[in-house]
N, C-alpha and C positions, 0 to 999 in steps of 0.2 A: 316816571318807570324809569327813562331811561336814565334819568340823575342817583333815581333812591339806589341800584340795578351797578352804577359806576358806584357810587359810596364805597356799596358796599367788596365791591368785587375790588377797589384798595385796600378796603379792616381786611381782608384773607391777605392779600398782600406783604400788608404788615405781618401777622398770622405768621406764611410761611416764614421769610425775612426768619424772625425770631424763632421760629422751629428749626431751620436749615443751621445757626448758629449750635443753636440746642444740639442739632445731633452728631456736630465734631464729626463734619467734613462722611453722613451720611454715616457713618461708624453704630450714633445708634438710632437701635428698630425705633421705638415711640415717638419719637419727635421726625426721620425722615420721612413713614410716615403719615405723620400730622401735613407734612411741610409739600410732599406729592398728591396727594388732595385741595389742601388749600392752593395749593397752585391749581387745579385744572380747578374750584371752584372759581378762583378769581377773571382766570383768564376767557371761565366760561361766561361770565357776567359781563366781562370786559369789551367779551364779541357780542355780545343782546341789544348792549349798550350802544353803539355802532351803527346798532342797524337804522341809530331816531344822528345821536350825535355821530359832529365829524369827524376824521381820522385827529387830527392836532385837537381837540380837545381834550376826544375823550383817553389819550396814550397820555396827553399831558396832566389834564385832572392825575390818573389812574394813577404814572408815576410819584405824579409831589404832594397824593395821601402816602403814595407807602413809603419817600423818603421822612416826612413829615413823622411821618408813625414813627420810626425805624427811627428816629433820632430822637423821639421824645423817649421807646420803649427800650434804647438803651440807656442812657442817662435816667433811667428809672426802676430801670429790675439788667443790669446788665455793670452796673454803676461808670460809666465813660463818661468823659471832661466833662463838663461845660461853663463856658467860653461867653466871650459875650461878642470873637465873631461865627462862633458858630450858630448864636442863637440870630444875630445878625442874618449869616446865611439859609433859617431857618425861619421868619421873614419875606425875605427878599423871594422865596419858591410860598410861601401862601401866599404873597404881594400876586407875584405867579398868579398862582392859582384864582382866585376874584378876579384882577382878569380877564383870562381864559374865557369864564364865567360870563364874565357881559358884555367881552364882545360876541357869545354864541344863541346865537337866532334861534 
């Protein structure tokens, strides 16, 4: 159950990062509210997953999901640059997440 909560927390991190971008520095009300609600949900689920999972594993996986998710959303929704170097960086992040999961008992 801790892993499921952690994955959902990571997905919520992607949502709040995207909505923060849309909030234009918290000057737009609806994206600002979505950002704050998703932050609270993400941090809440992260903290619950840390009851069982080690700190290093939980935090690394959470930030990794957020980083990869933000990378994908940036390209798909915001027209950010897609380059070989950026894809390689994303592959390395995912590799690290897999190794972190495999290294956790």
